[in-house]
C-alpha positions in Angstrom: -2.3 17.3 4.1 -5.9 18.5 3.9 -6.8 15.0 2.9 -5.8 13.6 6.3 -8.6 13.4 8.9 -8.5 14.3 12.5 -7.4 11.8 15.1 -10.1 10.3 17.4 -8.0 10.6 20.6 -8.6 7.0 21.6 -5.7 4.6 22.3 -2.0 4.7 21.1 -1.1 7.3 18.6 -0.1 4.7 15.9 -3.6 3.2 16.1 -5.3 6.6 15.9 -3.2 7.3 12.8 -4.1 3.9 11.3 -7.8 4.5 11.9 -7.6 8.0 10.4 -6.0 6.5 7.2 -8.6 3.8 7.0 -11.7 6.0 7.2 -11.3 7.6 3.8 -10.6 4.2 2.3 -13.9 2.8 3.7 -16.0 5.8 2.7 -14.7 5.9 -0.8 -12.8 9.2 -0.5 -9.7 7.2 -1.3 -10.7 4.5 -3.8 -8.3 1.7 -4.8 -5.2 3.0 -6.5 -5.3 6.4 -4.6 -1.8 7.6 -3.6 -1.9 8.3 0.1 0.2 11.1 1.7 3.9 10.6 2.3 5.2 9.6 5.7 6.7 13.1 6.2 3.3 14.7 5.6 1.6 12.3 8.0 4.3 13.0 10.6 3.8 16.8 10.3 0.0 16.5 10.3 -0.2 14.5 13.5 3.1 15.6 15.2 4.2 12.0 15.3 7.6 10.3 15.1 8.7 8.5 12.0 8.6 5.1 13.8 5.0 5.8 14.9 3.8 6.5 11.4 5.8 3.6 10.0 4.1 1.3 12.4 0.7 2.4 11.3 1.6 2.0 7.7 3.2 -1.4 8.3 0.1 -2.6 10.0 -2.1 -1.5 7.0 0.3 -3.1 4.5 0.2 -6.4 6.5 -3.6 -6.4 6.3 -3.6 -5.8 2.6 -5.2 -2.3 2.9 -2.3 -0.5 1.2 0.5 -1.4 -1.3 3.9 0.1 -1.4 5.1 0.5 -5.0 8.5 1.7 -6.1 8.3 5.2 -7.6 4.5 5.3 -7.4 4.6 5.5 -3.6 2.0 4.0 -1.2 -1.4 3.4 -2.7 -4.8 2.0 -1.5 -4.9 -1.7 -2.4 -7.3 -3.2 -4.9 -8.1 -6.4 -3.1 -10.6 -6.9 -0.2 -9.2 -7.8 3.3 -8.1 -11.4 3.7 -9.2 -13.9 6.3 -7.3 -17.0 7.2 -9.4 -19.9 6.0 -9.1 -22.0 9.2 -9.6 -19.2 11.7 -12.8 -18.8 13.8 -13.2 -15.1 13.3 -15.5 -12.5 14.9 -16.9 -10.3 12.2 -17.7 -7.5 14.6 -14.1 -7.4 15.9 -12.8 -7.5 12.3 -15.0 -4.6 11.2 -13.8 -2.5 14.1 -10.2 -3.5 13.6 -10.5 -2.2 10.1 -11.8 1.2 11.3 -15.5 0.6 10.6 -18.6 1.0 12.9 -20.1 -2.5 13.5 -23.7 -3.3 14.1 -26.1 -6.2 13.6 -29.7 -7.1 13.8 -31.6 -10.4 14.5 -34.0 -11.0 11.7 -35.4 -14.3 12.9 -35.2 -16.5 16.0 -37.1 -19.8 16.5 -36.7 -23.2 18.1 -36.9 -26.1 15.6 -37.6 -29.8 16.2 -34.7 -32.1 15.3 -36.7 -33.6 12.5 -37.2 -30.1 10.9 -35.3 -30.2 7.6 -33.8 -26.8 8.4 -31.9 -28.4 11.3 -30.1 -30.8 9.1 -26.9 -28.7 9.0 -26.0 -29.7 12.5 -25.9 -33.4 11.7 -27.6 -34.5 14.9 -28.1 -38.2 15.6 -30.7 -37.9 18.3 -33.9 -35.8 18.6 -32.6 -32.5 20.0 -34.1 -29.0 20.1 -32.3 -26.5 17.8 -32.2 -22.7 17.9 -32.3 -21.2 14.5 -31.2 -17.5 14.0 -31.0 -15.3 11.0 -28.6 -12.3 11.5 -27.6 -9.4 9.3 -24.2 -7.8 10.0 -23.3 -4.2 9.0 -20.1 -2.1 8.5 -20.7 1.6 8.7 -24.4 1.0 8.0 -23.9 -1.1 4.9 -24.9 -4.8 4.9 -21.8 -7.0 5.0 -22.9 -10.5 5.9 -26.0 -12.6 6.2 -25.7 -15.3 8.8 -28.0 -18.3 9.3 -27.1 -20.2 12.5 -28.2 -23.3 14.2 -27.3 -24.0 17.8 -27.6 -27.4 19.5 -29.7 -26.5 22.6 -28.7 -29.7 24.4 -25.1 -28.8 24.2 -25.7 -25.0 24.7 -28.9 -24.7 26.8 -28.1 -21.1 27.8 -28.7 -20.0 24.2 -32.4 -20.6 24.6 -32.7 -17.8 27.1 -30.2 -15.4 25.5 -31.7 -12.5 23.6 -28.5 -11.6 21.7 -29.7 -8.0 21.8 -26.2 -6.6 22.7 -23.9 -9.3 21.4 -24.0 -11.2 18.1 -24.6 -15.0 18.4 -21.2 -15.9 16.9 -19.3 -13.6 19.3 -21.3 -15.0 22.2 -20.5 -18.6 21.3 -16.8 -17.9 20.9 -16.7 -16.2 24.3 -18.8 -18.7 26.3 -18.8 -22.1 24.7 -15.6 -24.3 24.3 -15.0 -26.1 21.0 -12.5 -28.8 20.0 -13.0 -29.2 16.3 -14.2 -27.0 13.4 -14.9 -27.4 9.7 -15.2 -24.8 7.0 -16.7 -25.4 3.6 -16.3 -22.5 1.1 -18.3 -22.1 -2.1 -19.7 -19.5 -4.4 -23.2 -18.8 -5.5 -25.3 -16.2 -7.2 -27.4 -14.1 -4.9 -31.1 -15.1 -4.7 -33.7 -12.4 -4.7 -34.0 -12.6 -0.9 -30.2 -12.5 -0.4 -29.9 -9.6 -2.8 -32.6 -7.7 -0.8 -30.9 -8.3 2.5 -27.4 -7.4 1.3 -28.6 -4.5 -0.9 -27.0 -6.0 -4.1 -28.3 -7.1 -7.4 -29.9 -10.5 -7.8 -27.4 -12.8 -9.4 -24.4 -11.0 -7.9 -21.5 -13.4 -7.0 -21.4 -14.2 -3.3 -18.9 -16.0 -1.1 -20.5 -18.6 1.1 -18.8 -20.1 4.2 -20.4 -23.0 6.0 -18.9 -23.5 9.4 -19.5 -26.4 11.9 -18.0 -26.7 15.3 -17.9 -29.7 17.8 -16.8 -30.2 21.3 -15.5 -33.7 22.0 -17.6 -35.0 19.1 -20.8 -33.3 20.1 -22.2 -30.8 17.5 -22.3 -27.2 18.9 -23.3 -25.0 16.0 -23.6 -24.7 12.3 -23.5 -21.4 10.5 -24.0 -20.4 6.9 -22.3 -17.0 6.2 -23.0 -15.2 2.9 -21.0 -12.2 1.8 -20.9 -10.1 -1.4 -18.0 -11.6 -3.3 -16.1 -8.4 -3.6 -16.0 -7.8 0.1 -14.3 -11.0 1.4 -11.1 -13.0 0.6 -10.2 -16.2 2.4 -6.6 -17.5 2.4 -5.1 -20.8 3.5 -1.4 -21.4 4.0 0.0 -24.8 4.8 3.2 -26.7 5.4 3.8 -30.2 4.1 4.3 -33.0 6.6 7.8 -33.7 5.1 8.8 -30.1 5.6 7.6 -30.0 9.2 9.4 -33.3 10.1 12.6 -33.1 8.2 13.0 -29.5 7.0 13.1 -30.5 3.4 11.5 -28.2 0.9 8.8 -30.0 -1.1 8.8 -29.9 -4.8 6.3 -27.7 -6.7 3.2 -29.7 -7.2 
């Protein structure tokens, strides 16, 4: 039980237990494959009911952070956390949900003319001023994501006078600007020298790249290019066939 950290005293007990179990996973004390303490040990350490501990473990299992194996017990999972492919997620909220300390920094902020080649990602049909931002996101002080973002200032004029000092651009947009359509394009690439420097990885390291575009009633709102070290992200898409949705008929394996 000495491996179990103290609770932080914030929020429901099951969430405190969940965070106490996540911390040693994040800092490397419990690497993948490590067997975590048994439920009875966790219950005794924190004075918690079995249902409370079970809820914390069930939540961690649902997120892919732990794996329950017959005979081997409960171990730290090998795979990185998953994200639904078609979800508009807030990386800051995700880091905090997984027990990390989130921070970010604005590396660059400039207004581009519509004919600037760097504004092409928005796909604008008319001359429009564009705000370009370069942001680096951290989890527990370690670089997790590089974000290049373009914002259509005709559609979102308030962005021109927003410093983004206390709220990351993506979170600000989700909170303040409506959108009706989104597109994700997922690819992989080797880290360039500059990307490697910003993410503190080796040049040539495999990276996951997500390009995201959003529109509101056909008007481009924002484009973002999100680059992550390949071993720190996993995107998942799960779909139902139209025939299954309409008639309840299981489709054949294709």
